[in-house]
C-alpha positions in Angstrom: -28.2 -28.6 55.0 -26.9 -29.6 51.7 -27.5 -27.2 48.5 -29.5 -29.4 46.3 -29.5 -26.4 43.4 -28.0 -27.6 40.1 -25.4 -25.2 39.1 -26.5 -22.4 36.3 -25.8 -23.6 32.5 -22.7 -21.5 31.5 -23.5 -18.8 28.8 -22.6 -19.6 25.4 -19.3 -17.3 24.9 -18.0 -16.2 21.5 -14.5 -15.3 21.6 -15.1 -12.9 18.5 -17.3 -10.7 20.8 -14.2 -9.5 22.4 -12.2 -8.5 19.3 -11.7 -4.9 18.7 -13.1 -4.8 15.1 -16.0 -6.7 15.9 -19.3 -5.4 14.1 -17.1 -3.1 12.0 -17.1 -3.3 8.1 -13.8 -2.3 6.7 -13.5 -1.7 2.9 -9.9 -2.5 1.6 -8.5 -0.9 -1.6 -5.3 -2.6 -2.0 -4.4 -3.8 -5.3 -5.7 -7.1 -6.9 -3.5 -10.3 -5.4 -2.0 -8.1 -2.5 -4.7 -7.7 -0.1 -5.1 -11.3 1.3 -2.8 -10.9 4.0 -4.2 -7.4 5.2 -7.4 -8.7 5.0 -6.7 -11.8 7.2 -5.2 -9.3 9.7 -8.3 -7.2 9.9 -10.4 -10.3 10.2 -8.4 -11.8 13.0 -9.3 -8.5 14.9 -13.2 -9.1 14.2 -13.8 -7.0 11.1 -16.2 -7.7 8.4 -13.8 -7.1 5.5 -15.1 -6.1 2.0 -12.6 -5.8 -1.0 -12.6 -3.2 -3.5 -9.3 -3.3 -5.6 -8.6 0.3 -6.8 -5.3 -0.9 -8.3 -4.1 -3.4 -10.8 -0.5 -3.9 -11.2 0.6 -5.0 -14.9 3.9 -5.1 -17.0 5.1 -1.7 -18.2 4.2 -0.8 -21.8 7.8 -1.5 -22.8 10.7 -3.7 -21.4 13.3 -1.7 -23.4 14.7 0.6 -20.3 14.7 -2.3 -17.7 16.4 -4.6 -20.4 19.1 -2.3 -21.0 19.8 -1.6 -17.4 19.9 -5.3 -16.8 22.1 -6.0 -19.6 24.5 -3.3 -17.9 23.9 -4.3 -14.4 27.7 -4.9 -13.5 28.2 -0.9 -14.1 25.6 0.1 -11.1 26.7 0.7 -7.6 23.3 0.3 -6.0 20.1 -0.8 -6.9 16.7 0.9 -5.4 13.6 -1.0 -4.7 11.0 0.9 -3.3 8.1 -1.7 -3.4 7.2 -5.4 -3.4 5.9 -4.5 -7.3 9.3 -3.2 -8.2 11.1 -6.4 -6.7 8.8 -8.9 -8.5 8.6 -7.3 -11.9 12.7 -6.6 -11.7 13.4 -10.2 -10.9 10.9 -11.6 -13.3 12.7 -9.8 -15.9 16.2 -10.8 -14.7 15.1 -14.4 -15.0 13.4 -13.9 -18.4 16.9 -12.6 -19.9 18.4 -15.5 -18.8 20.2 -14.2 -15.8 20.0 -15.0 -11.9 20.9 -13.2 -8.6 24.7 -14.0 -9.0 24.8 -11.3 -11.3 24.0 -8.9 -8.5 26.9 -10.1 -6.6 28.8 -6.6 -6.6 25.5 -4.5 -6.3 24.4 -3.0 -3.1 20.5 -3.1 -2.5 18.3 -0.4 -0.9 14.8 -1.1 -0.1 12.0 0.7 1.7 10.0 -0.9 4.4 10.1 -4.5 6.0 7.9 -5.7 3.6 9.9 -5.1 0.7 12.9 -6.2 2.6 11.2 -9.5 3.2 10.3 -9.9 -0.5 14.0 -9.6 -1.3 14.9 -12.3 1.2 12.6 -14.8 -0.5 15.1 -14.4 -3.2 17.9 -15.3 -1.0 19.1 -11.6 -0.8 19.7 -9.2 2.0 19.1 -5.6 1.8 22.1 -3.5 2.3 20.3 -0.7 3.5 16.7 0.1 4.9 15.8 3.5 5.7 14.8 3.9 9.2 11.3 5.6 8.8 9.8 3.2 6.1 9.4 5.8 3.8 11.2 6.7 0.4 11.9 10.2 1.4 14.2 9.0 4.1 16.3 6.9 1.6 18.4 10.0 0.7 18.5 11.8 4.1 20.0 8.5 5.9 21.7 6.8 3.0 24.8 5.0 4.4 27.2 6.4 2.1 28.2 9.3 -0.1 26.2 9.7 -3.1 28.5 11.6 -5.4 29.4 9.7 -8.6 27.4 6.6 -7.5 25.5 5.1 -10.3 22.1 3.8 -9.1 19.5 1.6 -10.8 16.0 3.0 -9.8 13.1 0.3 -11.5 9.8 2.1 -10.6 6.2 2.3 -11.7 6.1 3.5 -15.2 3.8 6.9 -14.7 2.3 8.7 -11.7 5.3 7.8 -9.4 6.9 10.6 -7.4 9.8 12.4 -8.7 11.5 13.4 -5.5 13.9 10.5 -5.0 15.6 10.8 -8.5 15.5 14.7 -8.0 17.3 14.2 -4.7 19.9 11.5 -5.5 21.0 13.7 -8.5 21.2 16.8 -6.5 23.5 14.8 -4.2 25.6 14.2 -7.3 24.3 10.4 -8.1 24.0 9.2 -11.6 20.3 7.8 -11.5 18.9 5.5 -14.2 15.1 5.5 -13.7 13.4 2.7 -15.7 9.8 1.5 -16.0 9.5 -1.9 -14.3 5.5 -2.0 -14.2 2.7 0.4 -14.3 -0.5 0.7 -12.2 -4.0 1.0 -13.7 -7.3 1.7 -12.6 -9.6 -1.5 -12.6 -12.5 -1.0 -14.9 -15.2 -1.8 -12.3 -16.2 -1.9 -8.6 -17.1 -5.4 -7.2 -20.7 -5.7 -6.5 -20.6 -6.2 -2.9 -18.4 -3.1 -2.4 -20.7 -1.0 -4.6 -23.8 -2.1 -2.5 -21.8 -1.7 0.5 -20.9 2.2 -0.2 -24.4 3.1 -1.6 -26.0 1.6 1.5 -23.9 3.0 4.1 -22.7 0.2 5.9 -18.8 0.9 5.6 -17.2 2.1 8.8 -13.8 2.3 7.5 -11.9 2.7 4.3 -8.1 1.9 4.1 -5.8 3.4 1.6 -2.5 2.0 1.2 -0.9 4.4 -1.4 -1.9 7.7 -3.1 -2.9 5.6 -6.2 -5.2 3.7 -4.4 -7.0 6.9 -3.2 -7.1 8.6 -6.6 -8.4 5.3 -8.6 -10.9 5.2 -5.6 -12.4 8.4 -6.7 -12.4 7.4 -10.4 -14.2 4.4 -9.6 -17.0 5.8 -7.4 -17.5 8.4 -10.1 -19.0 5.8 -12.3 -21.2 4.5 -9.9 -22.5 7.5 -7.7 -24.2 10.5 -9.2 -21.6 12.6 -11.0 -22.5 16.0 -9.5 -24.5 17.8 -7.1 -27.0 20.6 -8.2 -24.0 23.1 -8.2 -21.9 20.6 -10.4 -19.6 19.4 -7.9 -18.8 15.8 -7.3 -16.6 16.0 -4.4 -19.7 17.3 -2.3 -21.5 14.3 -3.4 -18.5 11.9 -2.5 -18.3 13.5 0.8 -22.1 12.8 1.4 -21.6 9.1 0.8 -18.3 9.1 2.9 -20.0 10.8 5.8 -19.1 9.3 9.3 -16.7 6.6 7.3 -13.3 6.7 8.8 -10.6 7.5 6.2 -7.6 5.4 7.4 -4.2 6.0 5.6 -0.9 3.9 5.6 1.6 7.1 5.9 2.1 10.8 5.0 1.9 10.8 1.2 -1.1 8.9 1.3 -2.8 11.1 3.8 -1.9 14.1 1.6 -3.9 12.8 -1.3 -6.6 11.9 1.1 -6.9 15.6 2.1 -6.7 16.8 -1.4 -9.4 14.6 -2.5 -11.5 13.8 0.5 -10.7 17.1 2.5 -9.9 14.9 5.6 -8.0 11.9 6.8 -9.1 10.4 10.3 -6.3 8.2 11.1 -2.6 7.4 9.7 -0.4 4.6 10.7 2.5 5.5 13.0 4.5 2.8 11.3 4.0 2.9 7.6 3.2 -0.5 7.0 0.2 -2.6 6.6 0.5 -4.1 10.2 0.9 -0.4 11.3 -2.5 0.4 9.3 -4.2 -2.4 11.1 -3.1 -1.4 14.4 -4.0 2.3 13.6 -7.7 1.2 12.6 -7.8 -0.8 16.0 -6.9 2.1 17.8 -9.1 4.4 16.3 -12.3 2.2 16.7 -11.5 1.8 20.3 -11.5 5.5 20.6 -14.6 5.9 18.7 -17.0 2.8 19.8 -20.1 4.5 18.4 
């Protein structure tokens, strides 16, 4: 006998329901204007992303040091660039002084990380050296040539940067000229959506891509949350609000700052990049489904 039953209608299927970060709210603390691609990567994995910029990148208080170094650029052997911020502001100033990349023809360039290398390529330049571990510390240990008597130009953040690189290069006999190319500042306020998300406890993960974002995050939340508990300890108040929230770090130095200020770090990227941080968050959620 023929089967006269009509086929059952297909149940609606939402591809997003299969994505690993579906239902998770992630707070991104990346600096203003630099979070877009990272947020898109997290959203592509199904996350609800809330932006809370804890860092603003601005010109240095004075261009004098960088201007002098650029005027003597032919005297340097190496240019060290450890961030896209350093690249952006260095080349912006180079152009402002009426110069271009042709003035760097005899200068070797070292960068930290693939993102920084890509930023350099956008200016039609190829990095001569990228350390293998995507961290600044490996610049010296893996440097491709003897450093004795080499003249190195190191444009970096005006204040709050790590002194290790300059010290280690100098210890190897290099002559380091460290100049301010930009400065990082704490924003004056928290976006209302981020404040509400933190206070209502809906945040599942907070991502940190630098030590500065951790430090400024703590400064910002101190203006919103109660300043201290009955024992005068704000860190315990902060710990209460972050209870159950995954603290995700991009790398060892950021993790160190998380440990100092939060007392913990729950996940650290294996590859110290934003892509690596996305992968680490996905893996953490898979292992902590509830």
